[in-house]
C-alpha positions as CSV (number, residue, x, y, z in Angstrom):
1,M,158.0,108.3,15.5
2,R,156.6,106.0,18.1
3,T,155.9,102.5,16.9
4,L,152.4,101.3,17.9
5,K,152.3,97.9,19.7
6,H,148.7,97.4,18.7
7,L,147.9,97.8,15.0
8,P,144.8,100.0,14.6
9,E,141.8,98.3,13.1
10,N,141.7,100.8,10.1
11,E,145.2,99.5,9.2
12,W,144.3,95.9,9.2
13,P,144.6,93.9,6.0
14,E,141.2,93.6,4.4
15,A,141.2,89.8,4.8
16,D,141.4,90.1,8.6
17,R,138.5,92.6,8.7
18,Q,136.4,90.3,6.6
19,A,137.3,87.3,8.7
20,F,136.1,89.0,11.9
21,R,133.0,90.3,10.3
22,A,132.1,86.8,9.2
23,A,133.0,85.4,12.7
24,Y,130.5,87.7,14.3
25,E,127.7,87.5,11.7
26,P,124.4,87.0,13.6
27,G,123.0,84.8,10.8
28,D,119.9,82.7,11.2
29,I,119.4,79.9,13.8
30,F,117.4,77.8,11.3
31,D,119.9,77.7,8.4
32,E,123.1,77.8,10.6
33,T,124.5,80.9,8.9
34,A,125.6,82.5,12.2
35,G,129.3,83.0,12.7
36,P,131.3,81.0,15.2
37,G,131.5,84.1,17.5
38,A,128.0,85.4,17.2
39,H,127.2,84.3,20.7
40,L,130.1,86.2,22.3
41,A,129.4,89.2,24.5
42,E,130.8,92.6,23.6
43,S,133.4,92.5,26.3
44,S,134.7,89.1,25.0
45,R,134.9,90.5,21.5
46,K,136.9,93.5,22.7
47,A,139.4,91.3,24.6
48,I,139.9,89.1,21.5
49,K,140.3,92.1,19.2
50,F,142.7,93.7,21.6
51,A,145.0,90.7,21.6
52,Y,144.7,90.3,17.8
53,R,145.7,93.9,17.3
54,R,148.8,93.2,19.4
55,W,149.5,90.2,17.2
56,L,149.2,92.2,14.0
57,G,151.3,94.9,15.4
58,F,154.1,92.4,16.1
59,L,153.8,90.9,12.7
60,K,154.0,94.3,11.0
61,A,157.2,95.1,12.9
62,N,158.9,91.7,12.6
63,Y,157.2,89.6,9.8
64,A,155.8,92.3,7.5
65,D,155.7,90.0,4.5
66,D,153.3,87.7,6.4
67,L,150.6,90.3,6.3
68,S,150.0,89.7,2.6
69,T,149.1,86.0,3.4
70,A,145.7,84.7,4.6
71,P,145.1,85.3,8.3
72,P,145.2,81.6,9.4
73,E,148.4,81.0,7.5
74,R,150.3,83.6,9.6
75,I,149.5,81.8,12.9
76,T,152.3,79.2,12.8
77,P,154.6,77.9,15.5
78,E,157.7,80.0,14.5
79,P,156.1,83.5,14.7
80,V,154.0,82.5,17.7
81,R,157.1,81.5,19.6
82,A,158.8,84.8,18.7
83,F,155.5,86.6,19.7
84,I,155.6,84.9,23.1
85,E,159.2,85.8,23.7
86,H,158.4,89.4,22.7
87,L,155.5,89.6,25.1
88,S,157.5,87.9,27.9
89,A,160.1,90.7,27.8
90,Q,157.3,93.3,28.5
91,M,154.6,91.6,30.4
92,K,154.0,89.4,33.4
93,P,153.5,85.6,32.8
94,T,149.8,85.9,33.5
95,S,149.4,88.7,30.9
96,V,151.3,86.7,28.4
97,A,149.1,83.7,29.0
98,I,145.9,85.8,28.6
99,T,147.1,87.4,25.4
100,V,148.0,84.0,23.8
101,A,144.7,82.6,25.0
102,H,142.9,85.4,23.2
103,L,145.0,84.8,20.1
104,Y,143.9,81.2,20.2
105,F,140.3,82.2,20.4
106,A,140.8,84.6,17.5
107,A,142.3,81.8,15.4
108,R,139.3,79.6,16.1
109,L,137.0,82.4,15.0
110,I,138.7,83.2,11.7
111,A,139.4,79.5,10.8
112,P,137.0,77.3,12.8
113,T,137.7,74.2,10.6
114,T,141.5,74.3,11.2
115,D,143.1,72.1,13.8
116,W,144.5,74.4,16.4
117,A,145.5,71.7,18.8
118,W,149.2,72.8,18.9
119,L,148.2,76.4,19.8
120,R,145.7,75.2,22.4
121,S,148.6,73.1,23.9
122,V,150.9,76.2,24.0
123,K,148.1,78.2,25.7
124,S,147.6,75.5,28.3
125,R,151.3,75.3,29.1
126,L,151.5,79.1,29.5
127,E,148.5,79.1,31.8
128,C,150.1,76.4,34.0
129,L,153.4,78.3,34.2
130,A,151.7,81.6,35.0
131,R,151.2,81.9,38.8
132,P,149.0,84.8,40.0
133,E,150.6,87.1,42.5
134,D,149.8,86.8,46.1
135,R,147.7,90.0,46.6
136,F,146.9,89.6,50.3
137,D,149.5,92.2,51.4
138,R,147.8,94.9,49.3
139,L,144.3,94.2,50.6
140,V,142.7,96.7,53.0
141,P,140.0,95.3,55.3
142,P,136.5,96.5,54.2
143,V,135.9,98.1,57.6
144,E,138.8,100.5,57.0
145,T,137.9,101.4,53.4
146,L,134.3,102.1,54.5
147,D,135.6,104.4,57.3
148,H,137.9,106.2,54.8
149,G,135.0,106.7,52.4
150,I,132.9,108.3,55.1
151,E,135.8,110.4,56.3
152,L,136.3,111.7,52.8
153,M,132.7,112.8,52.6
154,D,132.7,114.4,56.0
155,T,135.8,116.4,55.4
156,A,134.6,117.4,51.9
157,L,131.7,119.2,53.6
158,T,134.2,121.4,55.5
159,L,135.9,122.6,52.4
160,S,135.0,125.9,50.7
161,P,132.2,125.8,48.1
162,S,133.1,125.0,44.5
163,D,135.6,127.5,43.0
164,G,135.7,126.1,39.5
165,H,138.1,123.2,40.4
166,K,135.3,121.2,42.1
167,Q,137.7,119.7,44.7
168,R,134.9,119.6,47.3
169,E,132.5,117.8,45.0
170,I,135.2,115.4,43.7
171,Q,136.3,114.4,47.2
172,Y,132.7,113.8,48.2
173,R,132.0,111.7,45.1
174,D,135.1,109.6,45.7
175,G,134.2,109.0,49.3
176,L,130.7,107.8,48.3
177,L,132.4,105.5,45.7
178,L,134.6,103.9,48.3
179,A,131.7,103.4,50.7
180,L,129.4,101.9,48.1
181,V,132.0,99.5,46.6
182,T,132.9,98.3,50.1
183,I,129.4,97.2,51.0
184,W,128.5,96.1,47.5
185,P,131.8,95.0,45.6
186,I,130.4,94.7,42.1
187,R,132.6,94.9,39.1
188,R,133.6,98.2,37.6
189,R,131.4,97.6,34.5
190,G,128.4,97.5,36.8
191,L,129.6,100.6,38.7
192,A,130.1,102.6,35.4
193,A,126.6,101.5,34.2
194,L,124.8,103.0,37.1
195,T,122.3,105.8,36.2
196,V,120.0,107.9,38.3
197,S,116.7,107.3,36.5
198,R,117.1,103.6,35.8
199,H,119.2,102.1,38.6
200,L,117.9,103.9,41.7
201,E,114.6,102.9,43.2
202,F,113.1,105.2,45.8
203,D,110.4,104.3,48.3
204,D,109.1,105.6,51.6
205,G,111.8,103.8,53.5
206,G,114.9,104.6,51.5
207,V,116.7,103.7,48.2
208,N,117.5,100.4,46.4
209,I,120.3,100.3,43.9
210,L,119.5,98.0,41.0
211,L,121.8,96.1,38.7
212,Y,120.4,94.7,35.5
213,P,121.5,91.5,33.8
214,S,123.1,93.5,31.0
215,D,125.3,95.3,33.6
216,A,126.7,92.1,35.2
217,K,129.1,89.5,34.1
218,A,126.9,86.7,35.5
219,K,123.9,88.1,33.5
220,R,121.8,88.1,36.7
221,A,119.8,90.9,38.2
222,E,121.0,92.1,41.6
223,S,119.9,94.8,44.1
224,V,121.2,96.2,47.3
225,R,119.4,98.3,49.9
226,V,121.3,101.5,50.8
227,P,122.0,101.4,54.6
228,E,120.2,103.9,56.7
229,Q,123.5,105.5,57.8
230,L,124.6,106.0,54.2
231,L,121.3,107.3,53.1
232,P,121.9,110.9,54.1
233,Y,125.2,110.9,52.2
234,L,123.6,109.5,49.1
235,T,120.8,112.0,49.3
236,R,123.2,114.9,49.6
237,Y,125.2,113.6,46.7
238,L,122.1,113.4,44.5
239,K,120.6,116.8,45.5
240,E,123.7,118.9,46.0
241,I,127.0,117.4,44.8
242,R,126.1,115.6,41.6
243,P,124.3,118.6,40.0
244,L,127.5,120.7,40.4
245,L,129.6,117.9,38.8
246,V,127.1,117.4,35.9
247,G,126.7,121.1,35.2
248,R,124.9,121.9,31.9
249,S,125.4,118.5,30.3
250,C,122.5,117.0,32.2
251,H,123.5,113.4,31.6
252,D,121.9,110.5,33.5
253,G,125.1,108.8,34.7
254,F,125.3,108.3,38.5
255,W,129.0,109.2,38.7
256,G,129.7,112.7,37.5
257,S,133.1,113.8,36.3
258,F,135.0,117.2,36.6
259,R,134.2,117.8,32.9
260,G,130.5,117.2,33.2
261,R,130.5,113.8,31.6
262,P,129.8,110.3,33.2
263,L,132.8,108.5,34.6
264,I,133.9,105.5,32.6
265,A,135.0,102.2,34.1
266,G,138.7,102.9,33.6
267,R,138.4,106.3,35.4
268,L,136.6,104.7,38.3
269,Y,139.4,102.2,38.6
270,D,142.0,105.0,38.7
271,I,140.1,107.0,41.3
272,V,139.8,104.1,43.7
273,R,143.4,103.0,43.3
274,A,144.7,106.6,43.9
275,R,142.6,107.1,47.0
276,I,143.6,103.8,48.6
277,L,147.3,104.4,47.8
278,A,147.2,107.9,49.3
279,K,145.6,106.8,52.5
280,F,147.0,103.3,53.2
281,G,150.0,103.2,50.9
282,K,148.8,100.0,49.3
283,N,148.4,99.3,45.6
284,M,144.8,98.0,45.9
285,C,142.7,98.2,42.8
286,L,139.0,98.2,42.3
287,H,138.8,94.5,41.7
288,D,140.7,93.9,45.0
289,F,137.6,95.1,46.9
290,R,136.0,91.8,45.8
291,R,139.1,89.9,46.9
292,A,139.0,91.7,50.2
293,A,135.3,90.9,50.8
294,A,135.9,87.2,50.2
295,T,139.2,87.0,52.0
296,F,138.3,88.8,55.3
297,L,134.9,87.2,55.4
298,A,136.5,83.7,55.1
299,M,139.1,84.6,57.7
300,D,136.8,86.3,60.2
301,A,133.5,84.5,59.8
302,P,134.1,81.2,58.1
303,E,130.7,80.0,59.2
304,M,129.3,82.5,56.7
305,I,131.5,81.3,53.8
306,G,128.4,80.2,51.8
307,L,127.5,83.9,51.3
308,I,130.7,84.8,49.4
309,S,129.5,83.3,46.0
310,G,126.4,85.5,46.3
311,V,128.2,88.8,46.9
312,L,130.6,88.1,44.1
313,Q,127.9,86.9,41.7
314,H,129.7,83.6,41.1
315,A,127.4,81.0,39.7
316,S,129.8,78.1,39.1
317,A,130.4,75.3,41.6
318,R,134.2,75.5,40.9
319,R,134.5,79.0,42.1
320,R,132.4,78.3,45.2
321,A,134.6,75.3,46.0
322,A,137.8,77.4,45.6
323,L,136.5,80.0,48.1
324,Q,135.4,77.4,50.5
325,S,138.8,75.8,50.3
326,F,140.3,79.1,51.3
327,A,138.1,79.1,54.4
328,F,139.8,75.8,55.4
329,D,143.2,77.4,54.9
330,A,142.1,80.4,57.0
331,G,141.4,78.2,59.9
332,G,137.7,77.8,59.6
333,S,137.5,74.2,58.5
334,A,135.5,73.1,61.5
335,L,132.9,75.8,61.0
336,C,132.5,75.9,57.2
337,G,132.5,72.1,56.7
338,T,128.8,72.0,57.5
339,S,128.1,74.9,55.1
340,I,129.8,73.0,52.3
341,Q,127.8,69.9,52.9
342,C,124.5,71.7,53.1
343,E,125.2,73.7,50.0
344,E,125.9,70.5,48.0
345,Q,122.8,68.8,49.2
346,T,120.1,71.5,49.1
347,P,117.7,71.7,46.2
348,A,118.4,75.5,46.1
349,A,122.0,74.7,45.1
350,R,120.9,72.4,42.4
351,N,118.4,75.0,41.1
352,Q,121.2,77.6,40.9
353,E,123.3,75.3,38.8
354,R,120.4,75.0,36.4
355,G,120.2,78.8,36.2
356,I,117.1,79.1,38.4
357,V,117.8,82.1,40.8
358,P,115.1,82.3,43.5
359,C,114.2,85.4,45.4
360,A,116.0,85.3,48.8
361,P,115.9,87.7,51.8
362,S,118.2,90.6,51.7
363,F,119.7,92.4,54.7
364,M,120.8,95.9,55.5
365,P,124.5,96.1,56.3
366,D,125.0,96.3,60.1
367,I,127.5,99.1,60.1
368,H,126.2,101.1,63.1
369,L,129.2,100.7,65.3
370,I,131.4,102.3,62.7
371,F,129.3,105.4,62.9
372,S,129.5,105.4,66.7
373,L,125.8,105.1,67.0
374,P,123.8,102.9,69.5
375,P,123.7,99.3,68.2
376,R,120.3,98.1,67.1
377,S,118.8,95.0,68.6
378,R,118.6,93.2,65.2
379,I,119.4,93.7,61.6
380,K,116.5,94.8,59.5
381,S,115.5,92.2,57.0
382,V,113.6,92.7,53.8
383,S,111.5,89.8,52.7
384,A,111.0,88.7,49.1
385,E,107.4,89.8,49.3
386,S,108.2,93.3,50.6
387,A,111.0,93.6,48.0
388,S,108.5,92.7,45.3
389,S,106.0,95.3,46.5
390,R,108.7,98.0,46.3
391,R,109.4,97.3,42.7
392,T,108.3,100.0,40.2
393,G,106.8,99.2,36.9
394,Q,110.1,100.0,35.3
395,S,112.1,97.3,37.1
396,S,109.5,94.7,38.3
397,M,109.7,92.6,35.2
398,S,113.3,91.5,35.6
399,M,114.7,92.5,39.0
400,Q,115.1,90.0,41.8
401,T,116.5,90.2,45.3
402,T,119.3,87.7,45.4
403,R,121.6,86.5,48.1
404,S,124.3,89.0,47.1
405,A,122.5,91.6,49.3
406,A,122.6,89.2,52.2
407,A,126.3,88.7,51.7
408,A,126.9,92.4,51.5
409,S,125.3,92.9,54.9
410,V,127.8,90.5,56.5
411,I,131.1,91.8,55.1
412,V,131.6,94.8,57.3
413,H,130.1,93.1,60.3
414,A,132.4,90.1,60.1
415,C,135.5,92.3,59.6
416,R,134.6,94.6,62.4
417,R,134.0,91.6,64.7
418,S,137.6,90.6,64.1
419,S,139.2,94.0,64.3
420,N,140.4,93.3,67.8
421,K,141.9,89.9,67.0
422,P,145.6,89.5,66.1
423,R,146.2,88.7,62.4
424,K,149.3,87.1,61.0
425,A,149.8,89.8,58.3
426,S,149.0,93.4,59.1
427,S,146.5,94.8,56.7
428,T,147.6,98.4,57.1
429,A,151.4,98.1,57.5
């Protein structure tokens, strides 16, 4: 019988279950009865619980007697050292550091008054030793992933109609997924949350795709205007392809699956990874689209480095500084130096640090040359006023047009501009 690495929650000792229930107790803000983890988002709670399940599974296999003791009394240096050695034999150093960090967070939740300085020190040392991999060689430029997405949709239309396997519909859906995540590299949680009735906004000129604060890690509303050249593909998907995928289930999810259910975040991850690997031979995951957007924009258009934090929904100054530092390394120090100085001095930057997100102009991605169409004289802009007038009653109360849409418009344009320039490392080799 296979031994489970993660102990299922229904097999936890009752003391552990009670400790976590108390940690997440909402309580009352006036009498301070809320648990220490009441403020945590659901995703953070899942990550902590996942690591704690791994910890309990390790204890059951190696320190079974410890399960009869109180939860805080089990977290001592000796079993934690053995736990780290056990993880190191099966995981990368970064994964070990993340797991131990979540164990530390769990310890603070179940015993907030205990001094966990030693465990915090261990966590910090592991984080220092864990060096992330250099993922540049596995990145595909956005211009190529966009081309591949359109190619998949075009070739899907030449396939025979659905014969029960839905290969035509699945290929078309996957192509639209690649195209959309290229021009708007949001996280997979946001992609999986998209629905037809709530996240699509139609007007006389086209379609806006909305992202609500509950769908984003940064807890900020975002929106992107579907480019005119992608609009026919989106329209065909909604009218012809998606109904065949949904079938009789009639769910509201934007991404339909073969079985008639909405695609979950993990499945979207697998689809993108498989399509990129089959075409380019690179192990590029869904989150790497965000890395590719920042990387190639910094390399090919360093004067536009200030837009990266917008397209990636980064609100912290530390992340912006890291991205701007990369622009210097990519050879754009002379161009992006002014951008850094301006961003540090403008009142808009100070407002953003305080959580004030003003409406800013958004732009339609300039991807016309990719479609072999005559170039336009200028990029169509959408002012904050016109964006406000397009809002429906359903979305007007919380949706704002932020600078992420402006950043999305530049990604493909910048990478296409440099497609004829030699690059140190080939992106398709």
